[in-house]
N, C-alpha and C positions, 0 to 999 in steps of 0.2 A: 525367454524363448518358449514357444508353444510346444508342448509335449506331443509326441506321435502316439496316436491311439493304438490300442492293442490290435484292433482289426486291421489298421493300416500296416502295422508291423508284420502281421500274418500275410497280408497281400504282397508286401515287398519280399518276404522270405520265399513265398511260393513262386513269385515271379523270377527270382534268382535261380531257384531250383529248376524251374521250367527251362530257363535259358541254358543251364548247364547240361540238362538232359538232351536238349536239342543240339547243343554243340557236340556232345558225345556221339549222338547218332550220325551227325554229319561227318565227323572224323572216322568213325568206325566203319561206315559204309561208303566213304568217299563220295559223298553227295555233292552235286553242283549247287550254286547259289539259288538257282531257280527251283530245284527240287526241295531244298531246305525251306525256302519261302512258302512253297506249297504245303509242306508238312506243318509249318508254323501256323498258316491261316486255318487249315482244316482242324488242327488240334485246338486252336484258340476258340473256334466256333463251338467245337464239341464241349470244351470245358465250360464255356459260357452257358450253353444250353443245359448241361447237367447241373450247374450251380442254380440256374433259375428254377429248374424242376424241383430240386431239393428244397429251395427256399419256399416255393409255393406249397409243396407238400407239408413242410414243417408248419407253416402258418395255418394251413387248412386243418391239420391235425389238432393243433391247440385251439384254433378257433371253434372247432366242433366240440371240443371238451368244455370250453367256456359256455357255449350255447346250451350244452346238455344240462348245465346247472341252473338255467333260467327258471325252470318250474319250481325250484326251491324258494325263489322270491315270491312267486304267486301263492305258495303255501305258507308264507310268512316264517320260513325256517331260516332266519337271517344268520344265526350263529353258525349253523352247518354250512350255509353258503359262504360265509366269510372264511371259514377254515379251508374249504376246498379251493376257493378262488385265490386265496393267499398262497396256498401250496403251488398252484399253477404259476402265479406271479414269480415266486422264488425259484421256480425250476426253469422257466423259459430263458433263452439266451437273447432273444430279440428285444431290443429296447422298446420297439413299438408295441409288441405283444404285452410287455410288462406294463406299459402305460395304459393299454386297454383293460388289462386285468385290474389295475389300480382304479381306473374309472368305474369298473363294475363293482368294486368294493364299496364305493360311495353309495350305490343304490341300496345295499344292505344296511349301511349306517343310517341312511334316511329312513328306512323301514323301522330301525330300532330307535328312531327319534333322536339320534345323536347328530343333530343338524349342524352344530358348530364345528364338530370334527370333520364332517363331510365338506363343509365350506372350505376349511383350511386345506384339505386334500385336493379339492377341485381347483383352488387357486394355485397350488404348487404344480398341478398338472399342466397348466397353460403352456409353458414353453416346450413341453414334451409332445404335445398333440396339435400345436398350431399349424403344422404342415399336413395334417390329416383332416381335411374339412368336415367330413362326416362325423368323425370322433369329436372334433372341436364343437360341432353343433350340439351333440349330446351333452358334452361337458357344460356348455352354457345353459342348456335346458335344466340339467340337474342343479346347477348353481342357483339359477333363478328360483327353482322349486324350493331349495333349502332356505334361500333368503325369505321367501314367502312364509315358510313355516316358522322362521325366527321373527317374523313380523318386521323385517327390515325392508319395508316397502320402497324406500328411496333407492336402495341398492338394486332392488329388482327392476325398478323403472329405468335406472341408469343402464343396467345390463341389457334391457330390452332395446333401448335406443341405440346402444353401441353394437348390437347384433344385427341391425337391419341390413347394413351393407354386406356383411358376411353371408347372411342367409340369402340375400339377393343373388350373390355369386353362385351359391350352391344350387339355388333354384334353376338358374340358367343351365347348369351342367346336367341336372337331372332331367329325365325324359318327361316327367309329369309334375304339375304343381301339387298333386296329391301326396307326393313324397315329402314335401316340406310344409304343407298346410297345417298338419297337426302341431308342429313346433311353433309356427306363427301364432296359431290360436292360443296355445298354452302360454307363450310369453306375453301375448296381449292381455290374457286374463290376469296374470300375476301383476302386471304393471297397472292395469285398470283397477283391480281390487286394492292395490297399494295406494293409489290416488284417493280412493274413497275412504281409506282408513288412516291416512297420514295427515289428519287435521283439515280435511276438505269435506267434512260431513255436514256442512251448513244447510244443505238441501233437505235434511230431515232423515230420521231413522228409517222411515218406510221405504224411501228410495234405496237406502243402503241395503236393507234386507232384500228388496226386489233384485238389486244388482247382484247380490251374493247368490240368490236362487238361480238367476240366469247363468252365472258363472259355473255353478255346480252342474247344470245341464250340459253346458259346453264342455266341461271337464270330462263328463261321462262319455260324450261323443268322442273326445280326443283319446280317451283311454282305449275305447274300442278300435279306433283307427290306428292307434299306436301298436296294438297287438298284431294287427294285420300287416303293418309296415315294418315291424321289428326285423323280420327275416331279410327283407330287402335292404334295410339299413346295414345289417351285419355283413351282407355280401359286399356293399360299398366299402365298408371298413376293411375287409380283407384285401380289396383291390388297392386301398391306400397304403396298407402295410407292405 
């Protein structure tokens, strides 16, 4: 038999408590069925709105705390970033925020060149973020990046092909192709470079060097674009949470 989750138990308990309070009010003030129903509807709407506001405020507060740590990655202070983002992960109650914090931890691990550890964490994150398209897109991008650094080009190419349908759906949801173009470019680079380096270099070393040079240029463009789009992506992530 499937166990009832803690959050479900809390909802059931609060629902029973709400019903008892409503019954007490009805009996205490001798209210009619119509008056009782009116109170029930108004109070339910009020509780729902308050819950939504609290949830949004909670996510916004911790979302901003995570965003405030981003400069540490740019300054290559990976250990400090890991300590602070781990503290946030352990403190938040939302499973979605915990997943996002865990995803952010992999960025620091990549910076520390702990690629294998990052890959394992990113694989474990898949079932936790698959319902958040923007976050899943970042997870796949990070995973592809770490495959590339590990020189596991076949895996990078497989991930690229598997991501086409997912990124297509996200692109249709977003207002502009500019929001997904950097990710498409980056995944294409990893897959293309993987092809060149995985036993398909018969065309000669000069072409391979030329291809690598072009990829570096595109990567530079992608990084600049990613910095501009990071804030927009984080806003999409908050809406998914």
